[in-house]
C-alpha positions as CSV (number, residue, x, y, z in Angstrom):
1,X,-0.3,-0.2,0.1
2,X,2.9,2.3,0.9
3,X,4.4,1.7,-2.4
4,X,1.2,2.8,-4.4
5,X,0.7,5.7,-2.5
6,X,4.4,6.5,-3.3
7,X,3.8,5.8,-7.7
8,X,1.1,8.1,-6.6
9,X,3.3,10.8,-5.5
10,X,5.5,10.1,-8.4
11,X,2.5,10.4,-10.8
12,X,2.0,13.8,-9.9
13,X,5.8,15.1,-10.3
14,X,4.8,17.4,-12.5
15,X,1.7,18.3,-11.3
16,X,4.0,19.9,-8.0
17,X,6.8,21.1,-10.3
18,X,4.0,23.3,-11.8
19,X,2.9,24.7,-8.6
20,X,5.7,25.4,-7.7
21,X,6.3,27.4,-10.1
22,X,3.0,29.1,-10.4
23,X,3.0,30.0,-5.9
24,X,6.1,30.3,-4.8
25,X,7.3,33.5,-3.4
26,X,10.8,35.4,-3.4
27,X,11.1,38.3,-2.2
28,X,13.1,40.8,-4.3
29,X,15.0,43.8,-3.6
30,X,17.8,45.7,-4.9
31,X,18.4,49.1,-2.9
32,X,21.3,49.3,-0.3
33,X,18.8,49.0,2.2
34,X,17.8,45.5,1.7
35,X,16.8,42.8,4.9
36,X,15.8,39.4,4.7
37,X,12.6,39.0,6.1
38,X,13.5,35.8,8.1
39,X,13.2,32.0,7.4
40,X,9.0,31.9,9.2
41,X,8.3,34.4,7.2
42,X,9.6,32.7,4.2
43,X,7.9,29.6,4.8
44,X,4.5,31.4,5.9
45,X,4.9,32.7,2.1
46,X,5.6,29.6,0.6
47,X,3.3,26.9,2.7
48,X,2.1,25.5,-0.9
49,X,5.5,25.1,-2.5
50,X,7.1,23.8,0.5
51,X,3.9,21.2,0.7
52,X,4.9,20.6,-3.0
53,X,8.2,20.0,-2.3
54,X,7.7,17.7,0.1
55,X,5.4,15.6,-2.2
56,X,8.4,16.2,-4.6
57,X,10.6,14.5,-2.2
58,X,8.2,11.5,-1.0
59,X,7.8,10.7,-5.5
60,X,11.8,11.0,-5.4
61,X,11.9,8.5,-2.5
62,X,9.2,6.4,-4.3
63,X,10.9,6.1,-7.2
64,X,14.5,5.2,-5.4
65,X,12.7,2.4,-3.8
66,X,11.3,1.1,-7.3
67,X,14.6,0.6,-8.9
68,X,16.1,-1.1,-5.7
69,X,13.0,-3.2,-5.2
70,X,13.6,-4.3,-9.2
71,X,17.1,-4.8,-8.9
72,X,16.9,-6.8,-5.3
73,X,14.1,-9.1,-6.2
74,X,14.2,-12.8,-7.7
75,X,14.0,-13.0,-11.2
76,X,10.4,-14.9,-13.0
77,X,9.7,-15.2,-16.8
78,X,7.2,-15.9,-19.0
79,X,6.9,-15.7,-23.0
80,X,4.5,-13.3,-24.7
81,X,1.7,-14.2,-26.5
82,X,-0.8,-11.8,-26.8
83,X,0.3,-8.0,-26.6
84,X,-0.9,-4.5,-26.9
85,X,0.6,-1.0,-26.5
86,X,-0.9,1.3,-23.7
87,X,1.3,3.9,-23.5
88,X,-2.0,6.2,-23.8
89,X,-2.4,5.7,-20.3
90,X,0.2,7.9,-19.5
91,X,-1.6,10.9,-21.6
92,X,-5.1,9.8,-20.1
93,X,-4.0,10.4,-16.4
94,X,-2.2,13.8,-17.2
95,X,-5.2,15.6,-19.3
96,X,-7.6,13.6,-16.8
97,X,-5.9,14.8,-13.8
98,X,-3.0,17.1,-13.7
99,X,-3.8,20.0,-16.3
100,X,-7.2,20.9,-14.4
101,X,-5.4,20.6,-11.3
102,X,-3.3,23.0,-12.1
103,X,-5.9,25.5,-12.7
104,X,-6.5,26.0,-9.1
105,X,-6.7,29.2,-7.6
106,X,-4.0,29.1,-5.3
107,X,-4.1,32.2,-3.2
108,X,-7.3,31.6,-1.5
109,X,-7.5,29.3,1.4
110,X,-10.7,27.6,0.4
111,X,-9.4,26.6,-2.9
112,X,-5.9,25.1,-1.2
113,X,-8.1,23.3,1.1
114,X,-10.2,21.2,-2.1
115,X,-7.1,21.4,-4.4
116,X,-5.7,19.2,-1.4
117,X,-9.4,17.5,-0.5
118,X,-9.2,16.3,-4.6
119,X,-5.6,15.2,-4.7
120,X,-6.4,12.9,-1.5
121,X,-10.0,11.4,-3.3
122,X,-8.4,11.3,-6.6
123,X,-5.5,9.2,-4.9
124,X,-7.3,6.8,-3.1
125,X,-8.8,6.3,-6.4
126,X,-6.0,5.8,-8.3
127,X,-4.6,3.0,-5.8
128,X,-7.8,1.2,-4.6
129,X,-8.2,1.1,-8.6
130,X,-4.2,-0.4,-9.0
131,X,-3.9,2.4,-11.8
132,X,-0.5,3.4,-10.5
133,X,1.2,2.1,-13.4
134,X,-0.5,5.3,-15.3
135,X,1.8,7.7,-14.2
136,X,3.2,10.1,-16.5
137,X,6.3,10.5,-14.4
138,X,7.4,7.4,-15.3
139,X,6.7,8.0,-19.5
140,X,9.2,11.0,-19.2
141,X,11.3,8.4,-18.2
142,X,11.2,6.5,-20.9
143,X,9.0,3.4,-19.7
144,X,6.9,2.3,-21.6
145,X,3.2,0.1,-20.9
146,X,1.7,-3.5,-22.2
147,X,-1.2,-5.0,-21.3
148,X,-0.1,-8.8,-22.8
149,X,-1.2,-12.1,-22.4
150,X,1.7,-14.5,-21.1
151,X,2.7,-18.4,-21.1
152,X,4.6,-18.8,-17.6
153,X,6.8,-21.4,-17.2
154,X,4.1,-24.1,-15.0
155,X,1.8,-24.3,-18.4
156,X,-0.6,-21.3,-17.4
157,X,-1.7,-18.7,-19.4
158,X,-2.3,-15.7,-17.6
159,X,-4.5,-12.5,-19.6
160,X,-4.6,-8.5,-18.7
161,X,-0.7,-8.5,-17.5
162,X,0.1,-4.7,-17.2
163,X,3.6,-4.6,-18.1
164,X,5.8,-1.4,-17.0
165,X,9.2,-1.5,-18.9
166,X,12.4,-0.2,-20.8
167,X,11.9,-2.2,-23.2
168,X,10.3,-3.2,-27.1
169,X,8.4,-5.8,-26.5
170,X,6.9,-8.0,-28.7
171,X,4.7,-11.5,-29.7
172,X,6.9,-14.3,-28.1
173,X,9.0,-12.8,-26.6
174,X,10.5,-14.0,-22.9
175,X,9.7,-11.7,-20.4
176,X,11.7,-11.7,-17.1
177,X,9.4,-9.6,-14.4
178,X,8.6,-8.2,-11.3
179,X,5.4,-8.2,-9.7
180,X,4.5,-5.0,-8.1
181,X,0.9,-6.1,-7.7
182,X,-1.4,-9.3,-8.5
183,X,-1.5,-7.8,-12.5
184,X,1.3,-5.6,-12.6
185,X,4.5,-6.1,-13.6
186,X,7.5,-4.1,-13.9
187,X,9.5,-6.1,-16.8
188,X,12.7,-6.7,-19.5
189,X,13.4,-8.6,-22.1
190,X,15.3,-11.7,-21.2
191,X,19.6,-11.8,-22.5
192,X,19.7,-15.0,-23.9
């Protein structure tokens, strides 16, 4: 569950970067009598950017955990017998969630509360429906998405498996994978 929450934060990296750009307030003074306004005043002026920076850090830790987990687990393999590229899922998430959320009014406290509430609701839905693979940040990091039917070593055939990968897959490729969820795997082509 924590990994899914982390991947949700990772999926919103672009949103948090845009929020920082939109809302950050850094006082600039060019005259000789300039004084530092103080750390507390600077923090009070930048609550939303600070929360966004925290969310970026959570996403970065999640990505690091994702990469570490992929390297540190046992490799299993199967053969692809049907394949469909579903990279459009990244774009769907981007246009459905990130773009509309950037348009929030971040100057009014009520809108800020509504923004974070909407984000929590989207996060709960995202995690409960296992949509954490539809992650635009992973697309920017050159990951691909495939929906496959796989023939496993024990002869079992499983349909509807989602593969997150940096490789390009085709029919009959042998794939090594690490299970992220019941039907979602990080996968890569076997090097024979």
